[in-house]
Steps between C-alpha positions, in 0.01 A plus 500: 500500500163348588266669745456397863188498716493492879255317723477582869342265755408648840468196726442452870865440584677696227512677166631326190568656159594330173609623159387306192626543144282504188501120483370480858828367636605596850795742480543583868312507828538671837335474839467694824348372822207657683448481876201297610168689516390635836242286679256609770259214547315454168631834368793470256662814358819613331643842424488603131832675562655155547363385163648802328840473670525133403392585144773765468764263633386224264491719190840646583649149510321388185586807294864483607521165317317583174506776239242743638477667161336186359210505750171591331228407753426372847204363695433408862311219672409498868323296765129466428273711722774705672356854523593853609347849478691800364445870451463658156876495441531131582652551845391218733256594774485145639721199531457228244234267639618160386322232299480271806366765740182364658419779744211667315233252605224757558554646154519154347158422644364818338648393166345154533158660549524698174733318261374236257556141606773449239693818580868463591460808723335280763697360793718628783796535266329721244657828391155658505463436873837672550389796289185548710708499816772733371280757327316576824816637658655677202284789372802639307542182299467526121617158379449141612791309349631148507866429552580467128279802414693725737845392382408534130326832568806640669726387216272659240397804706136404445283371782146365501545217247472128577503179300205262467664229709580705809147646523333157518480504882399867504163414346563594136262331251738329259226370273347845437828682557363761738462581868163351608208697640480292820814678627285807566298315763826454693587868486814445293656833406506462124757773454751266662443220249762471225454503126530138395696380195607161367837364614771607257327827408745794476421743784773752427871553461758494775487825697803723422624500860507120514649474152793712623518309829534161331687611187213403269344681207184703558339314209494176706139374509337417834237232439216392728602192695311226680492290818788275596296186435396601149856615424631158597249340259607732218865417564445136402389585146167318541275654235247249363150433633532196726858580601544498877767583754531318830717659768643238735608710795386504861149486356360364173384772260345422161415741218335402171469716188133514401283663237242588768509619862464231766402632844346320794586611856344180632811321378755782517500542121564838337614633161738773387450665162780473242386699196205303362600185689472407867730345756290277723625325808535474872739413782496186713655476845654170397859511377854525630400620847314171551810301399717697743285377788668162456824541307775760469612610155816294542299190590276546196804529272638177647168313465417610145727241324316226691159593357325284241250737334364227268387290798239704694483444873122525515521682836239762399635794700381862501809678637441825691735687736209580735120471496330712234482509121417771243496325162393268339294451818416808705480372855677693780478193724604230255742260669791366299519128434855366545443165672568216527874559480693208354822388663715590198575875476533486120153348463351758736672783310373365168149476645513867600617600151219292348254673733607848388480384137144381568412844643643660184289266285192585705578870458506479121190278505323765707587769245365272227174445690460879520541542122874534443649359177667160494849483642761455223836541677641616832808713561653423840669772705617528859729295717333165427510537121847347471409170674480255206332225696229739616457627144442141385244448778322821395505409130330170580236680708433785257529314170667792321863594429697694763767755412747700709530842331843658455378816676261516792589813697221756536742774392532326162122519457511872582775545240278332239235762577762772463580368152129504415469859622799608290354346185163662563667837551692461172179405316317803641788727400503359147125550466 
């Protein structure tokens, strides 16, 4: 029987786990819901106990449907920038402060005064700002961990390890692969900072207690994971320089595989490290949320057959759900352009789709202006990826082939990292 690997995705609204066989085919998947994070003004938190309870429920359902004896490795991805502090044994001392928490404005200003201009640790949503706030009230803390770090650490019984993708917003220097000296000027407690390894690096074997709990072998490898966004990219199978993934959800997110880092906060551009390659990109506020201002999902389904993607409307829209844009233009007051509205709903709908396609084209052009390699193909994921008329509109705008990958769940990307970790562990054992 072939081996199985498990990928676990800790999302905002739930936990999903998948099992892949040696050929990368999806064998089974399971899901458990999470309650919405707690909100108190700009503060957004969630209990790590909820993550763990949902993980146990999900793994129980998954492992009930597959041969647990075939499982050889697992890896976890989580929301980027979600942070908590723990004691030396990995017990949480704080809630998980979520990726979209924007309450640490004083600390964010301190970071902005010290961090380099191209650092992803800048901004109200940075994990480093959260760390500065949390460390002041937790003298017993021994580890600062991201969501995926904590889950993987608990599974392996080894805390204080993080992957190179999750530490991006904590100030880690990905180019030099070290914690930078400018952190000292902020008073960061360095003993809290994790050891950083590449995604897919084996960090240990499944702790005996959890092996017994889930009916798995203690030899199961726990590999370093990644962020949910990078995991979703890996799930597509994009692997060549110039390959890109566009996520057509509520917002428009583009990621391009590059041979060099591309970072420019002026335009909301940042890069994750993937081995010796880089994943450059950014997120626009344009996307599905702008469409929903005017049409329901049912209306869009009804209008789609009436579109004529080979006859552009020429309306020149820049669809936004509300004022403000992050990328490819960084302007918090940018007003959307969605007028004049033609009388025919189908023509208006097509104009909006053309406008989002134009934003996508501008996004890739921006990456090219900043030094990214030429775009060669785009994998489309998200709710809008299945709209054939929109795909044709986007192909005309981008001038490259579009593909819808067979797999696009973040948990599948995490499972690919689990497979990598297993192979590295076997190679180390053989050596």
